DRENKOLLO-677061 format. One record per residue: y, z negated, x negated of N, C-alpha, C in turn; residue number from 1. Coordinates in pm, 1 decimal, padded with zeros to 6 digits. Layout:
<kezas>
+----------+----------+----------+----------+----------+----------+----------+----------+----------+------+
|      nc2 |      nc3 |      nc1 |     cac2 |     cac3 |     cac1 |      cc2 |      cc3 |      cc1 | ronu |
+----------+----------+----------+----------+----------+----------+----------+----------+----------+------+
|        Y |        Z |        X |        Y |        Z |        X |        Y |        Z |        X |  NUM |
...
+----------+----------+----------+----------+----------+----------+----------+----------+----------+------+
</kezas>
This chain:
<kezas>
+----------+----------+----------+----------+----------+----------+----------+----------+----------+------+
|      nc2 |      nc3 |      nc1 |     cac2 |     cac3 |     cac1 |      cc2 |      cc3 |      cc1 | ronu |
+----------+----------+----------+----------+----------+----------+----------+----------+----------+------+
|  05781.7 | -18322.3 | -06576.5 |  05691.3 | -18433.1 | -06599.5 |  05604.8 | -18452.7 | -06475.2 |    1 |
|  05475.4 | -18455.4 | -06493.1 |  05379.5 | -18473.0 | -06383.7 |  05389.9 | -18614.7 | -06328.9 |    2 |
|  05415.3 | -18628.9 | -06199.0 |  05426.5 | -18757.5 | -06130.2 |  05536.8 | -18845.9 | -06187.9 |    3 |
|  05639.9 | -18786.1 | -06240.8 |  05752.1 | -18861.3 | -06295.2 |  05863.4 | -18875.3 | -06193.3 |    4 |
|  05980.0 | -18928.1 | -06236.6 |  06093.8 | -18943.8 | -06146.5 |  06136.5 | -18810.5 | -06086.7 |    5 |
|  06174.0 | -18813.6 | -05960.7 |  06220.3 | -18691.8 | -05893.6 |  06305.9 | -18731.7 | -05774.4 |    6 |
|  06391.0 | -18641.6 | -05733.4 |  06478.9 | -18666.1 | -05619.7 |  06402.7 | -18656.1 | -05489.1 |    7 |
|  06312.4 | -18560.3 | -05481.6 |  06238.4 | -18535.8 | -05358.7 |  06098.3 | -18488.0 | -05393.2 |    8 |
|  06001.4 | -18538.8 | -05320.7 |  05862.7 | -18497.1 | -05341.3 |  05806.3 | -18454.7 | -05206.8 |    9 |
|  05770.9 | -18329.4 | -05194.9 |  05713.4 | -18277.5 | -05071.0 |  05574.8 | -18223.0 | -05102.3 |   10 |
|  05475.6 | -18273.6 | -05033.8 |  05340.9 | -18220.4 | -05047.1 |  05313.9 | -18126.5 | -04930.5 |   11 |
|  05287.3 | -18001.0 | -04960.6 |  05246.8 | -17904.6 | -04858.9 |  05095.7 | -17918.5 | -04846.7 |   12 |
|  05050.5 | -17959.4 | -04729.4 |  04908.2 | -17985.0 | -04709.1 |  04832.7 | -17856.5 | -04680.2 |   13 |
|  04889.9 | -17775.6 | -04592.3 |  04819.9 | -17657.8 | -04544.8 |  04921.8 | -17558.1 | -04492.6 |   14 |
|  04891.5 | -17430.2 | -04502.6 |  04977.0 | -17326.8 | -04445.5 |  04885.8 | -17222.5 | -04383.7 |   15 |
|  04858.2 | -17240.9 | -04253.6 |  04766.2 | -17150.4 | -04185.7 |  04630.2 | -17152.6 | -04251.1 |   16 |
|  04577.5 | -17035.1 | -04279.9 |  04447.6 | -17023.9 | -04346.6 |  04462.3 | -16984.1 | -04493.1 |   17 |
|  04585.7 | -16994.3 | -04546.2 |  04612.6 | -16953.9 | -04683.6 |  04540.8 | -17045.6 | -04782.8 |   18 |
|  04470.1 | -16984.3 | -04875.2 |  04401.8 | -17055.6 | -04982.3 |  04443.1 | -16988.4 | -05112.2 |   19 |
|  04501.0 | -17065.5 | -05203.0 |  04543.4 | -17007.1 | -05329.4 |  04606.5 | -17109.0 | -05421.7 |   20 |
|  04623.7 | -17067.0 | -05546.7 |  04679.1 | -17153.8 | -05649.2 |  04778.0 | -17076.5 | -05734.5 |   21 |
|  04894.9 | -17140.0 | -05759.0 |  04991.9 | -17088.7 | -05855.1 |  05018.0 | -17201.0 | -05955.1 |   22 |
|  05112.2 | -17178.9 | -06046.2 |  05143.4 | -17281.9 | -06145.7 |  05196.0 | -17410.0 | -06082.6 |   23 |
|  05262.9 | -17399.8 | -05967.5 |  05324.9 | -17518.8 | -05908.7 |  05285.5 | -17547.5 | -05763.7 |   24 |
|  05183.6 | -17479.6 | -05713.1 |  05140.3 | -17503.8 | -05576.0 |  04993.4 | -17468.3 | -05559.7 |   25 |
|  04921.1 | -17554.9 | -05489.5 |  04781.7 | -17526.6 | -05455.2 |  04765.6 | -17550.7 | -05306.2 |   26 |
|  04717.4 | -17448.9 | -05234.7 |  04695.5 | -17459.0 | -05090.4 |  04550.7 | -17429.7 | -05056.8 |   27 |
|  04491.9 | -17511.9 | -04972.3 |  04547.6 | -17635.6 | -04920.5 |  04560.3 | -17740.2 | -05032.2 |   28 |
|  04632.5 | -17848.0 | -05003.5 |  04650.9 | -17954.4 | -05102.3 |  04513.9 | -17998.2 | -05153.1 |   29 |
|  04494.6 | -18006.8 | -05284.8 |  04360.3 | -18030.4 | -05339.1 |  04296.9 | -18164.0 | -05301.9 |   30 |
|  04375.7 | -18262.8 | -05262.6 |  04317.4 | -18392.0 | -05226.2 |  04332.9 | -18425.5 | -05077.9 |   31 |
|  04379.1 | -18331.2 | -04998.5 |  04397.2 | -18356.2 | -04854.9 |  04265.9 | -18395.7 | -04788.7 |   32 |
|  04157.3 | -18336.4 | -04831.2 |  04026.8 | -18359.2 | -04767.3 |  03973.5 | -18500.5 | -04784.8 |   33 |
|  04035.2 | -18578.4 | -04875.4 |  03985.2 | -18713.2 | -04900.7 |  04086.6 | -18821.6 | -04867.3 |   34 |
|  04196.4 | -18785.7 | -04803.6 |  04303.6 | -18881.6 | -04776.1 |  04319.8 | -18906.2 | -04626.9 |   35 |
|  04273.1 | -19020.8 | -04583.6 |  04281.0 | -19055.0 | -04441.7 |  04424.7 | -19061.5 | -04391.6 |   36 |
|  04519.1 | -19101.5 | -04476.5 |  04658.2 | -19109.1 | -04431.1 |  04715.8 | -18972.0 | -04400.4 |   37 |
|  04650.4 | -18865.5 | -04446.6 |  04685.6 | -18728.4 | -04410.3 |  04602.2 | -18683.9 | -04290.0 |   38 |
|  04473.0 | -18706.1 | -04297.3 |  04378.9 | -18652.1 | -04199.5 |  04385.3 | -18718.6 | -04061.9 |   39 |
|  04396.2 | -18849.4 | -04056.9 |  04391.7 | -18920.6 | -03928.7 |  04510.4 | -18882.9 | -03839.3 |   40 |
|  04635.3 | -18887.8 | -03889.2 |  04746.6 | -18844.8 | -03802.9 |  04737.9 | -18696.6 | -03766.4 |   41 |
|  04692.9 | -18613.5 | -03860.3 |  04677.8 | -18470.6 | -03834.7 |  04578.2 | -18449.4 | -03720.9 |   42 |
|  04468.3 | -18520.9 | -03724.0 |  04368.8 | -18512.0 | -03616.8 |  04427.1 | -18557.0 | -03483.2 |   43 |
|  04511.9 | -18658.9 | -03486.6 |  04573.5 | -18707.6 | -03362.7 |  04661.5 | -18601.8 | -03296.6 |   44 |
|  04739.3 | -18528.8 | -03377.2 |  04830.1 | -18429.6 | -03319.4 |  04763.4 | -18295.1 | -03294.5 |   45 |
|  04653.2 | -18267.0 | -03364.0 |  04582.7 | -18139.8 | -03345.4 |  04432.6 | -18161.1 | -03363.3 |   46 |
|  04363.1 | -18204.3 | -03256.3 |  04219.1 | -18233.3 | -03265.7 |  04133.1 | -18113.1 | -03305.2 |   47 |
|  04186.2 | -17991.8 | -03293.5 |  04110.5 | -17871.8 | -03330.9 |  04146.7 | -17820.8 | -03469.8 |   48 |
|  04225.6 | -17896.3 | -03545.2 |  04270.9 | -17851.8 | -03677.6 |  04153.3 | -17831.3 | -03771.8 |   49 |
|  04171.9 | -17736.8 | -03862.3 |  04068.6 | -17701.4 | -03959.8 |  04134.9 | -17688.0 | -04096.6 |   50 |
|  04081.9 | -17755.8 | -04195.4 |  04130.7 | -17745.3 | -04332.2 |  04049.1 | -17638.9 | -04402.8 |   51 |
|  04111.8 | -17527.3 | -04442.7 |  04036.2 | -17420.3 | -04507.7 |  04004.1 | -17455.2 | -04653.1 |   52 |
|  03922.5 | -17373.4 | -04713.4 |  03893.6 | -17387.0 | -04855.8 |  03771.2 | -17470.6 | -04885.5 |   53 |
|  03739.8 | -17478.5 | -05013.2 |  03623.6 | -17552.0 | -05061.6 |  03636.6 | -17699.7 | -05027.1 |   54 |
|  03536.5 | -17755.1 | -04961.4 |  03539.6 | -17895.5 | -04922.2 |  03615.3 | -17920.8 | -04793.7 |   55 |
|  03668.2 | -17816.4 | -04733.8 |  03742.3 | -17830.2 | -04608.8 |  03648.2 | -17838.1 | -04491.0 |   56 |
|  03704.4 | -17817.3 | -04372.6 |  03625.2 | -17821.1 | -04251.2 |  03708.8 | -17875.9 | -04139.3 |   57 |
|  03645.8 | -17912.1 | -04028.8 |  03721.3 | -17969.5 | -03916.6 |  03791.1 | -18098.6 | -03961.8 |   58 |
|  03919.7 | -18107.3 | -03934.5 |  03997.0 | -18223.7 | -03976.7 |  03941.5 | -18351.0 | -03913.4 |   59 |
|  03895.0 | -18343.0 | -03789.8 |  03840.1 | -18462.0 | -03723.9 |  03718.3 | -18516.1 | -03799.7 |   60 |
|  03632.4 | -18428.2 | -03848.8 |  03514.7 | -18471.1 | -03925.4 |  03555.5 | -18526.2 | -04061.5 |   61 |
|  03651.5 | -18462.5 | -04125.6 |  03699.1 | -18510.9 | -04255.3 |  03765.3 | -18647.5 | -04240.2 |   62 |
|  03842.1 | -18665.8 | -04133.4 |  03909.2 | -18794.4 | -04108.3 |  03806.7 | -18904.8 | -04085.5 |   63 |
|  03700.5 | -18872.8 | -04014.7 |  03598.4 | -18973.0 | -03982.3 |  03520.2 | -19018.9 | -04104.7 |   64 |
|  03519.1 | -18936.9 | -04210.0 |  03441.9 | -18971.3 | -04328.9 |  03528.9 | -18993.0 | -04452.9 |   65 |
|  03660.2 | -18991.8 | -04438.5 |  03750.5 | -19011.1 | -04553.4 |  03725.3 | -19148.2 | -04616.3 |   66 |
|  03719.3 | -19155.0 | -04748.7 |  03687.7 | -19281.0 | -04815.9 |  03783.7 | -19395.8 | -04782.4 |   67 |
|  03909.6 | -19365.5 | -04754.3 |  04007.8 | -19471.0 | -04729.2 |  04038.4 | -19489.4 | -04579.9 |   68 |
|  03950.6 | -19441.4 | -04492.2 |  03978.1 | -19445.5 | -04347.7 |  03993.6 | -19587.0 | -04293.0 |   69 |
|  03928.2 | -19683.9 | -04354.2 |  03938.6 | -19821.9 | -04305.7 |  04076.4 | -19881.1 | -04333.1 |   70 |
|  04152.6 | -19819.3 | -04421.7 |  04285.3 | -19869.8 | -04454.8 |  04395.4 | -19822.0 | -04361.9 |   71 |
|  04362.8 | -19735.3 | -04266.7 |  04464.5 | -19681.7 | -04176.2 |  04496.7 | -19785.1 | -04068.8 |   72 |
|  04624.6 | -19814.6 | -04053.9 |  04672.0 | -19906.8 | -03949.6 |  04787.9 | -19841.7 | -03878.1 |   73 |
|  04780.6 | -19835.3 | -03746.1 |  04889.4 | -19777.3 | -03667.2 |  04996.8 | -19883.1 | -03646.0 |   74 |
|  05119.2 | -19849.9 | -03680.2 |  05229.9 | -19942.6 | -03658.4 |  05278.0 | -19936.2 | -03513.9 |   75 |
|  05264.3 | -19819.7 | -03453.0 |  05303.6 | -19801.5 | -03314.2 |  05200.4 | -19712.2 | -03247.8 |   76 |
|  05135.0 | -19761.8 | -03146.6 |  05028.9 | -19684.3 | -03081.4 |  05085.8 | -19572.6 | -02994.0 |   77 |
|  05213.3 | -19579.0 | -02960.9 |  05272.0 | -19477.3 | -02873.7 |  05354.7 | -19373.9 | -02952.1 |   78 |
|  05334.9 | -19362.7 | -03081.7 |  05417.7 | -19274.0 | -03164.6 |  05410.8 | -19128.2 | -03121.1 |   79 |
|  05297.6 | -19086.4 | -03068.4 |  05282.0 | -18945.0 | -03032.8 |  05349.5 | -18911.5 | -02900.9 |   80 |
|  05368.2 | -19007.9 | -02814.8 |  05424.9 | -18980.5 | -02682.6 |  05576.5 | -18985.3 | -02679.6 |   81 |
|  05639.9 | -19023.2 | -02787.3 |  05787.0 | -19033.0 | -02789.7 |  05851.6 | -18901.7 | -02825.0 |   82 |
+----------+----------+----------+----------+----------+----------+----------+----------+----------+------+
</kezas>
């Protein structure tokens, strides 16, 4: 069942420069390019990150223009240094 009950849900966002689709996996994740909650932290840990594929590009640029970027709130500003 699509988006139904499950024990564990893992979204693979990206795997190197691999671009492809199977019955149960699409890389990179098809909506990663529009989700600030994915892009903003990714940019923080890897400012040179690049999302391959159609609509991809530098993660920092995608994060800066993500439709939901205004909704991102850091709970702890020192999370990366711990």
